BAKOLLO-353109 format. One record per residue (C-alpha): residue number from 0; x, y, z. Coordinates in steps of 0.001 Angstrom, whole numbers, padded with zeros to 6 digits, always signed. Example, Ala and Ser with C-alpha at 12.3 -4.5 7.8 and 13.67 -1.06 7.14 Angstrom:
BEGIN
(0, (+012300, -004500, +007800))
(1, (+013670, -001060, +007140))
END
This chain:
BEGIN
(0, (+000249, -000024, +000177))
(1, (+000891, +003804, -000608))
(2, (+000947, +006103, +002210))
(3, (-002973, +007552, +001705))
(4, (-003105, +010811, +000823))
(5, (-006769, +011735, +000911))
(6, (-008512, +015117, +000325))
(7, (-012536, +015483, +001091))
(8, (-015372, +018533, -000729))
(9, (-018726, +018512, -001167))
(10, (-018131, +019058, -004986))
(11, (-015044, +017765, -007348))
(12, (-014993, +019028, -010556))
(13, (-013216, +017205, -013267))
(14, (-011851, +020065, -015697))
(15, (-011300, +023269, -015498))
(16, (-012895, +025187, -019057))
(17, (-015907, +026890, -019127))
(18, (-018206, +024413, -017828))
(19, (-015867, +023343, -014890))
(20, (-015581, +026872, -014041))
(21, (-018857, +027660, -014180))
(22, (-019753, +025729, -012398))
(23, (-017388, +026089, -009667))
(24, (-018459, +029259, -009244))
(25, (-022175, +028462, -009152))
(26, (-021865, +025840, -006533))
(27, (-019673, +027709, -004401))
(28, (-022569, +029850, -002922))
(29, (-023147, +026810, -000867))
(30, (-020435, +024123, -000564))
(31, (-017051, +023585, -000731))
(32, (-015245, +022838, -004265))
(33, (-012294, +021035, -005303))
(34, (-011585, +021806, -009093))
(35, (-009350, +019195, -010519))
(36, (-007074, +020168, -013605))
(37, (-004603, +017419, -015849))
(38, (-002495, +021053, -016668))
(39, (-002459, +023777, -015803))
(40, (-006033, +025931, -015270))
(41, (-006125, +027636, -018750))
(42, (-004467, +024639, -021346))
(43, (-008174, +022872, -022056))
(44, (-010059, +023849, -025708))
(45, (-012233, +026535, -023642))
(46, (-008803, +029229, -024181))
(47, (-007845, +028113, -027935))
(48, (-011787, +029028, -028974))
(49, (-011777, +031638, -031428))
(50, (-015275, +032337, -032964))
(51, (-017706, +033519, -030300))
(52, (-020866, +032555, -028399))
(53, (-024405, +032204, -029640))
(54, (-027373, +034313, -028081))
(55, (-030139, +036154, -029384))
(56, (-029274, +040227, -029042))
(57, (-030442, +041700, -032036))
(58, (-033597, +042612, -032469))
(59, (-034311, +041156, -035606))
(60, (-033028, +037761, -034732))
(61, (-035610, +035662, -032475))
(62, (-035027, +032382, -030050))
(63, (-037347, +030187, -032380))
(64, (-035130, +031033, -035279))
(65, (-031570, +030019, -032764))
(66, (-033353, +026867, -032344))
(67, (-034570, +026001, -035791))
(68, (-031113, +026912, -037186))
(69, (-029650, +024241, -034513))
(70, (-031903, +021600, -035553))
(71, (-031172, +021806, -039233))
(72, (-027526, +021962, -038228))
(73, (-028111, +018925, -036335))
(74, (-030049, +017367, -039010))
(75, (-033112, +017414, -036501))
(76, (-031148, +014425, -034557))
(77, (-031243, +017095, -031687))
(78, (-033911, +016828, -028596))
(79, (-036090, +019977, -029462))
(80, (-036960, +020362, -025683))
(81, (-033053, +021032, -024762))
(82, (-032349, +023229, -027512))
(83, (-035347, +025348, -027103))
(84, (-034390, +025658, -023050))
(85, (-030462, +026091, -024198))
(86, (-031339, +029248, -026479))
(87, (-033685, +030493, -023728))
(88, (-030890, +031105, -021687))
(89, (-028362, +031647, -024262))
(90, (-028975, +035563, -022983))
(91, (-029297, +035683, -019039))
(92, (-026176, +032994, -019141))
(93, (-023897, +035866, -021239))
(94, (-025181, +038634, -019511))
(95, (-023653, +036817, -015953))
(96, (-021123, +035981, -017752))
(97, (-020422, +039634, -018522))
(98, (-021379, +040956, -015205))
(99, (-018144, +037970, -014196))
(100, (-015993, +040696, -016539))
(101, (-016044, +038949, -019470))
(102, (-015687, +041783, -022643))
(103, (-017126, +041364, -025986))
(104, (-016502, +043563, -028927))
(105, (-018728, +046458, -029148))
(106, (-019464, +048863, -032299))
(107, (-022054, +051793, -032730))
(108, (-025037, +051638, -034877))
(109, (-026395, +053542, -036953))
(110, (-027949, +055776, -034304))
(111, (-024689, +056183, -032221))
(112, (-025820, +053815, -029709))
(113, (-022914, +051455, -028180))
(114, (-023965, +047664, -028877))
(115, (-022389, +043753, -028938))
(116, (-020478, +043527, -032492))
(117, (-022997, +040320, -033694))
(118, (-020924, +038180, -036589))
(119, (-022344, +034662, -038537))
(120, (-020912, +031574, -038720))
(121, (-022227, +028600, -040636))
(122, (-025031, +027279, -039992))
(123, (-026799, +030439, -038360))
(124, (-029461, +032682, -039908))
(125, (-028892, +035916, -038429))
(126, (-025741, +037755, -036450))
(127, (-026092, +036381, -033286))
(128, (-022315, +035086, -032133))
(129, (-020680, +037558, -029121))
(130, (-017257, +037335, -029559))
(131, (-013601, +038928, -028078))
(132, (-012099, +039493, -031683))
(133, (-010865, +036185, -032304))
(134, (-010104, +034465, -029385))
(135, (-013099, +034262, -027181))
(136, (-011651, +031292, -025442))
(137, (-009248, +033239, -023858))
(138, (-011898, +035674, -022718))
(139, (-013866, +033569, -021535))
(140, (-011266, +031122, -019615))
(141, (-009574, +034290, -018341))
(142, (-012493, +036054, -016868))
(143, (-014095, +032912, -015361))
(144, (-010050, +032043, -013876))
(145, (-009764, +035826, -011975))
(146, (-013342, +034978, -010539))
(147, (-012499, +031502, -009348))
(148, (-008696, +032062, -008340))
(149, (-010272, +034258, -005711))
(150, (-012797, +032362, -004158))
(151, (-012578, +031176, -000622))
(152, (-014330, +028395, -000949))
(153, (-012761, +027021, -004516))
(154, (-009447, +024543, -004263))
(155, (-007352, +024152, -007218))
(156, (-005583, +020937, -007659))
(157, (-003136, +021874, -011131))
(158, (-001995, +018702, -012577))
(159, (-003293, +016024, -011378))
(160, (-005119, +013500, -013297))
(161, (-007941, +012034, -012331))
(162, (-008125, +008046, -012859))
(163, (-010564, +006389, -012030))
(164, (-014579, +007171, -010200))
(165, (-015735, +005882, -007242))
(166, (-018846, +004140, -006395))
(167, (-020479, +003238, -003112))
(168, (-021294, -000810, -002815))
(169, (-024405, -000534, -004573))
(170, (-022299, +000870, -007467))
(171, (-025351, +003479, -007399))
(172, (-023845, +006279, -006072))
(173, (-020209, +008219, -006774))
(174, (-018480, +009037, -003556))
(175, (-015069, +010685, -005092))
(176, (-012226, +009666, -007851))
(177, (-009030, +008019, -007499))
(178, (-006237, +010810, -008660))
(179, (-002828, +010901, -009791))
(180, (-000638, +013665, -008255))
(181, (+001566, +014486, -011658))
(182, (+004127, +016536, -009264))
(183, (+004391, +013711, -007053))
(184, (+003772, +010966, -009335))
(185, (+001389, +009376, -006243))
(186, (-002229, +008124, -006218))
(187, (-004463, +010127, -004238))
(188, (-008028, +010016, -003050))
(189, (-011150, +012700, -003274))
(190, (-014175, +012038, -001012))
(191, (-016803, +014278, -002177))
(192, (-020466, +013864, -002315))
(193, (-020981, +014954, -005748))
(194, (-018461, +015118, -008970))
(195, (-018932, +016760, -011851))
(196, (-017510, +015594, -015283))
(197, (-015951, +018516, -017284))
(198, (-013286, +016995, -019199))
(199, (-014060, +018212, -022650))
(200, (-014039, +015596, -025980))
(201, (-011926, +012759, -027403))
(202, (-010366, +014459, -030662))
(203, (-007155, +013355, -029795))
(204, (-008280, +009916, -030615))
(205, (-007531, +011691, -033828))
(206, (-004390, +011675, -035958))
(207, (-005060, +015421, -036854))
(208, (-006897, +017476, -034390))
(209, (-007652, +021304, -033635))
(210, (-007700, +020345, -029563))
(211, (-005040, +020783, -027048))
(212, (-003217, +017474, -026296))
(213, (-005463, +017483, -022950))
(214, (-008426, +016296, -025248))
(215, (-008301, +012518, -024168))
(216, (-011965, +011570, -023747))
(217, (-010537, +010961, -020071))
(218, (-014073, +011720, -018901))
(219, (-016209, +009616, -021007))
(220, (-013912, +006572, -020293))
(221, (-014112, +007372, -016666))
(222, (-017915, +007250, -016873))
(223, (-018213, +004076, -019048))
(224, (-016206, +002130, -016629))
(225, (-018135, +003153, -013935))
(226, (-021555, +002166, -015107))
(227, (-022955, +005594, -017328))
(228, (-024599, +005164, -020875))
(229, (-022781, +006831, -023565))
(230, (-024459, +008450, -026688))
(231, (-023966, +009493, -030544))
(232, (-020029, +009075, -029904))
(233, (-020384, +008187, -033659))
(234, (-020891, +012192, -034530))
(235, (-017337, +013505, -034495))
(236, (-016908, +017016, -035565))
(237, (-014377, +017917, -038061))
(238, (-014110, +021361, -037994))
(239, (-013489, +022266, -041890))
(240, (-010386, +025248, -041933))
(241, (-007384, +024021, -039642))
(242, (-004210, +025763, -040896))
(243, (-002144, +023281, -043402))
(244, (+001625, +023723, -042308))
(245, (+004374, +022067, -040694))
(246, (+005720, +024412, -037980))
(247, (+001718, +024851, -036868))
(248, (-000469, +021679, -035309))
(249, (-003583, +022315, -034314))
(250, (-004290, +025816, -035058))
(251, (-008102, +026267, -036073))
(252, (-009107, +029239, -038587))
(253, (-012004, +030575, -037096))
(254, (-015578, +029570, -038566))
(255, (-015797, +033746, -038336))
(256, (-013586, +033941, -041315))
(257, (-016383, +032452, -043603))
(258, (-018939, +034459, -041625))
(259, (-017389, +037492, -042498))
(260, (-016546, +036682, -046287))
(261, (-013861, +034310, -046360))
(262, (-013575, +032108, -049603))
(263, (-013011, +028571, -050184))
(264, (-010980, +027382, -053265))
(265, (-009179, +024646, -055011))
(266, (-005338, +024942, -055658))
(267, (-006167, +026428, -058888))
(268, (-008132, +029342, -057054))
(269, (-011734, +028431, -058429))
(270, (-014192, +028326, -055859))
(271, (-016179, +024974, -055343))
(272, (-018887, +024714, -052082))
(273, (-021252, +026308, -054485))
(274, (-021495, +023372, -055972))
(275, (-022026, +021413, -052840))
(276, (-024562, +023073, -050993))
(277, (-027095, +026177, -051567))
(278, (-025169, +028052, -048466))
(279, (-021770, +028071, -050018))
(280, (-018971, +028741, -047270))
(281, (-021964, +029083, -044606))
(282, (-023235, +025561, -044950))
(283, (-022819, +023594, -041682))
(284, (-020082, +022209, -040941))
(285, (-020177, +018916, -041827))
(286, (-021314, +019923, -045169))
(287, (-018111, +021612, -045372))
(288, (-015923, +019407, -044229))
(289, (-016347, +016678, -046502))
(290, (-016707, +018655, -049459))
(291, (-012800, +020026, -048713))
(292, (-012322, +016171, -048136))
(293, (-014071, +014878, -051784))
(294, (-012302, +018082, -053290))
(295, (-008659, +016927, -051809))
(296, (-009263, +013261, -052703))
(297, (-010511, +013613, -056033))
(298, (-007718, +015997, -057019))
(299, (-005040, +014440, -055179))
(300, (-003786, +017611, -053128))
(301, (-002457, +017662, -049351))
(302, (-004734, +020852, -048730))
(303, (-006967, +023537, -050308))
(304, (-007200, +026963, -049763))
(305, (-009287, +029995, -047415))
(306, (-008947, +033098, -048702))
(307, (-010283, +036746, -047123))
(308, (-007487, +038737, -049008))
(309, (-010274, +040295, -051265))
(310, (-011410, +042036, -047756))
(311, (-009945, +045548, -046487))
(312, (-006606, +045379, -044946))
(313, (-007703, +047087, -041354))
(314, (-011435, +044592, -041251))
(315, (-009372, +041595, -041559))
(316, (-006539, +043133, -038688))
(317, (-009134, +044217, -036551))
(318, (-011370, +041482, -036538))
(319, (-008976, +038212, -036631))
(320, (-005824, +039743, -034951))
(321, (-004618, +036501, -033392))
(322, (-004971, +034397, -036788))
(323, (-003171, +037206, -038471))
(324, (-000413, +037532, -036758))
(325, (+000253, +033409, -036374))
(326, (+000142, +033246, -040042))
(327, (+002416, +036122, -040431))
(328, (+004390, +034403, -037834))
(329, (+004656, +031673, -040582))
(330, (+005111, +033580, -043690))
(331, (+001273, +033937, -044827))
(332, (+000083, +037727, -045096))
(333, (-003417, +036968, -045075))
(334, (-004791, +040327, -046205))
(335, (-002581, +039556, -049824))
(336, (-002678, +035705, -049696))
(337, (-004984, +032417, -048856))
(338, (-004455, +030174, -046113))
(339, (-004147, +026286, -046584))
(340, (-006042, +024268, -044708))
(341, (-007660, +020793, -044123))
(342, (-009949, +019560, -041978))
(343, (-009372, +018209, -038499))
(344, (-011244, +016413, -035321))
(345, (-012793, +019229, -033670))
(346, (-015637, +018643, -031418))
(347, (-017036, +015409, -029696))
(348, (-020788, +015821, -030140))
(349, (-021757, +012850, -028222))
(350, (-020603, +011573, -024411))
(351, (-022323, +010927, -021627))
(352, (-025857, +010681, -021303))
(353, (-027576, +013306, -019236))
(354, (-030816, +015143, -018786))
(355, (-031157, +018435, -018855))
(356, (-029339, +019382, -015220))
(357, (-026376, +017497, -016414))
(358, (-027204, +014558, -014009))
(359, (-026106, +010623, -015515))
(360, (-027574, +007943, -014204))
(361, (-024956, +007204, -011610))
(362, (-026496, +009653, -008338))
(363, (-024531, +012560, -007583))
(364, (-022135, +012643, -011021))
(365, (-023013, +014985, -013337))
(366, (-021831, +015742, -016872))
(367, (-021464, +019065, -018329))
(368, (-019914, +020859, -021531))
(369, (-018343, +018548, -024562))
(370, (-017699, +015275, -022094))
(371, (-021703, +015283, -022359))
(372, (-024507, +014224, -024590))
(373, (-027352, +016646, -023806))
(374, (-029371, +016232, -026984))
(375, (-028740, +019634, -028158))
(376, (-026073, +018736, -030936))
(377, (-027864, +015635, -032777))
(378, (-025730, +014738, -035501))
(379, (-023920, +018112, -035693))
(380, (-023290, +020988, -033628))
(381, (-023410, +024125, -034669))
(382, (-020961, +026845, -034421))
(383, (-020797, +029050, -031051))
(384, (-023076, +026815, -029558))
(385, (-020610, +025015, -027702))
(386, (-018911, +027517, -025109))
(387, (-023102, +028534, -024845))
(388, (-023582, +024740, -023607))
(389, (-020963, +024868, -021277))
(390, (-022869, +028013, -019438))
(391, (-026145, +026895, -019685))
(392, (-025372, +023463, -018357))
(393, (-023617, +024295, -015639))
(394, (-026010, +027030, -013930))
(395, (-028912, +024091, -014280))
(396, (-026551, +021309, -012849))
(397, (-025732, +023713, -009885))
(398, (-029179, +023822, -009150))
(399, (-029818, +020370, -009311))
(400, (-026689, +019517, -007244))
(401, (-028591, +022807, -004334))
(402, (-031744, +020765, -004486))
(403, (-030373, +017202, -003566))
(404, (-027012, +018128, -001038))
(405, (-028872, +016309, +002085))
(406, (-029049, +013159, -000386))
(407, (-025428, +012463, -000055))
(408, (-023547, +009255, +001785))
(409, (-022500, +010050, +005080))
(410, (-019090, +009195, +006323))
(411, (-017644, +007662, +003043))
(412, (-014229, +006989, +002808))
(413, (-012339, +005356, -000249))
(414, (-009772, +002514, -000094))
(415, (-006085, +003696, -000562))
(416, (-004939, +003004, -003523))
(417, (-002951, -000555, -004250))
(418, (+000092, -000149, -006108))
(419, (+002062, -002858, -003896))
(420, (+002180, -005505, -006960))
(421, (+002855, -003128, -009576))
(422, (+006684, -001581, -011205))
(423, (+007790, +000625, -012708))
(424, (+007802, +000767, -016659))
(425, (+010645, +000522, -018769))
(426, (+008487, +000008, -021900))
(427, (+007217, +003402, -022239))
(428, (+007731, +002542, -026322))
(429, (+004636, +000098, -026341))
(430, (+002757, +003161, -025016))
(431, (+003529, +005586, -027708))
(432, (+003339, +002407, -030696))
(433, (+000142, +001897, -029444))
(434, (-000820, +005612, -029267))
(435, (+000527, +006136, -032674))
(436, (-001498, +003098, -034240))
(437, (-004329, +003840, -032438))
(438, (-004684, +007472, -034118))
(439, (-003831, +006806, -037508))
(440, (-006557, +003967, -037662))
(441, (-008843, +006049, -036467))
(442, (-008319, +008917, -038732))
(443, (-008124, +006193, -041698))
(444, (-011408, +004219, -041001))
(445, (-013437, +005932, -038810))
(446, (-012661, +009666, -040028))
(447, (-015098, +011550, -042136))
(448, (-015843, +009028, -044604))
(449, (-016594, +005196, -043907))
(450, (-017888, +002244, -044433))
(451, (-018634, -001106, -043279))
(452, (-015241, -002557, -043951))
(453, (-013235, +000201, -042511))
(454, (-015188, -000272, -039102))
(455, (-014764, -003843, -038800))
(456, (-010918, -003045, -039298))
(457, (-011042, -000880, -036831))
(458, (-013242, -003057, -034243))
(459, (-010594, -005635, -034622))
(460, (-007606, -003156, -034213))
(461, (-009280, -001602, -031163))
(462, (-009931, -004404, -029209))
(463, (-006472, -005926, -029551))
(464, (-005263, -002630, -028108))
(465, (-007773, -003069, -025478))
(466, (-005730, -006380, -024409))
(467, (-002725, -004641, -024647))
(468, (-003502, -001707, -022583))
(469, (-005500, -003805, -020147))
(470, (-002320, -005952, -019224))
(471, (-000018, -003083, -018789))
(472, (-002041, -001657, -016759))
(473, (-002095, -003993, -014787))
(474, (+001487, -004915, -014018))
(475, (+003248, -000980, -014189))
(476, (+002478, +002363, -012021))
(477, (+000578, +004691, -013705))
(478, (+001945, +007782, -015661))
(479, (+000126, +010484, -017946))
(480, (+000901, +008471, -021005))
(481, (-000608, +005430, -019660))
(482, (-003865, +006913, -018156))
(483, (-004612, +008788, -021696))
(484, (-004033, +005920, -023796))
(485, (-006104, +004218, -021795))
(486, (-008708, +006024, -021919))
(487, (-008707, +007320, -025871))
(488, (-008447, +003106, -026467))
(489, (-011991, +002948, -025054))
(490, (-013331, +005524, -026024))
(491, (-012394, +005074, -029805))
(492, (-013889, +001067, -029090))
(493, (-017361, +003374, -028249))
(494, (-017085, +006068, -031131))
(495, (-016756, +002095, -033554))
(496, (-019207, +000548, -031764))
(497, (-021859, +003539, -031930))
(498, (-020806, +004156, -035669))
(499, (-021314, +000352, -036441))
(500, (-024902, +000308, -035073))
(501, (-026115, +003440, -037264))
(502, (-027220, +002227, -040783))
(503, (-027690, +005235, -042629))
(504, (-025610, +008637, -043226))
(505, (-026590, +011901, -041274))
(506, (-024874, +014585, -039956))
(507, (-021658, +014097, -039060))
(508, (-021901, +010236, -039815))
(509, (-021094, +009566, -043465))
(510, (-020750, +005614, -044700))
(511, (-020839, +004718, -048515))
(512, (-022753, +001722, -047952))
(513, (-025651, +003644, -046280))
(514, (-025860, +006888, -048242))
(515, (-029527, +007746, -047358))
(516, (-030769, +008944, -044367))
(517, (-033807, +006994, -042398))
(518, (-037126, +008687, -041830))
(519, (-036821, +007688, -038212))
(520, (-033140, +008171, -037315))
(521, (-032869, +008340, -033352))
(522, (-030082, +008583, -030824))
(523, (-027244, +005912, -030703))
(524, (-026979, +004597, -026961))
(525, (-024905, +002407, -025509))
(526, (-025610, +001062, -021884))
(527, (-022525, -001121, -020105))
(528, (-023122, -004448, -018992))
(529, (-023428, -005382, -015372))
(530, (-020788, -007887, -015506))
END
């Protein structure tokens, strides 16, 4: 046995992005909170989000229009009641964030009145995107961090990996988690009356992704192992426009570029999006990503191009300063030339199955943000609904936690972690090899376009990796790479299983063997066996 290091709190929040920090601020009003961050507090996807947050602020716009646009983008596989709840609470959620200190871009109206500058992105029929230039996520993250760091009821644990959730003997209620202290390289326990997963998505399962390294599906895998249902994991959103450059990994070219008039072009300079959709560059992401993928394969080229150089120089540099500076550092002047682009895995539309309060089928366990399946996104997420989801569902979860505070188990304890039978690994190369193999076959076989044969190949390979990693996990001490690989392989298997169950092409799931969409499409739900 190791020396037992035990923490305790009322509410443990695993994840430190917009969802986790918003929830922390909401529940800290009535409880003691611990926030677990796998790396630094701002290393999650929120910090890197460029576009903005959707909400109805324009009098010409309407909540009904926001709802309808979301349903259309989600291929009508969304839960309408969830979409309506989110759209209705969007403005108040943004106003709360603004009260916390968030500073969104403003402009003068024709009457000379100050108002928020609203931009438009793919799938939206109106301008309804609040933004802070092209670094909205940074503004959101830093605003929330400033509030969290000074709150007396919130404890931050940075560089801590969650290993597994712990439930009581009847497996009906969560009571905490085993966590790995990366600095001390030891396993510790955290006892909590409630646990919230806010760990983000699983795009790191793919070879090419716009996400930071921490997006390794940890919350989805932990929830599945604990007994939670998951849904719609076949719907992995590939952002159409990730910058293609050998010196720039994971850099996203915001959809707001296309919202402000950027044009997609072939290498010869001709446009192509109108050949695929009447909405052109403003078609939903799944349509644009497939169009780019199709043209790249048809032409045998490594990338296509996104061009906004026809716009005024001052307009470009003021609206997209981050993108302008980054591209310029690589020798690309976007005021004069087009940007090379390829699709990249960007967002996990499915996840841990929850209700409107973010509650899972395990008592006391919540999932909010990208880790969750709420029914909001359906078969495809509409741009700038993701940060919105974090804000809305964090508040909803906080309200539910407050109502059920008295239902926690008193005086629970977690058995210390036992590593008396494991040793330090001298085979780190095994983890690296499995890591690369997983991400490559997921990209090739379970990517933008799929077939039954490709999915079957992926299934065979992921089952072999599962066996290898389970054996490795039993015999060696944990490490960051091992924990992430273990979770990614689990999530990959769930993605494949969901994809194999869906016998149609809809939204982000396109299978050449089933090109048509069914009339009665339903969510794909997987439930762990009770063995």
